C-alpha positions, 0 to 999 in steps of 0.5 A: 250661956254661950248657946243661949247667946248664939240663939239670940244672935241668930234670931236678931240677925235673921230678923234684921235680914228679913226687915232689910229684905222687906224694906228693899223690896218695898223700895224696889216696888215703889220705884217700879210703880213710879216708873210704870205710872210715868211710862206705861208703855215700858211696863213689861220691861220694868216689871221684868227687871223688878221681879229679877231684882226682887228675886235677888234680894230674897236670895240674899235674905234667905242666905243671911237666914241660913248663915244665922241658923248655921252659926246658932247650931254650931255654937 
């Protein structure tokens, strides 16, 4: 019983992490595209900053998924 609930919790946690990461990257891209459309000359700087921020968001999402898997396996 406890193992099943651990797997359920890990699945829900990983799903929420992916949804949150996708939402964050979507909002990031939206802001970057708005910035580039308003200031085309700064497109390179905005793109670089956006890619770094997207990598950080994906790193945190990946870490959350690993934690969920480890907690499920431990139970």
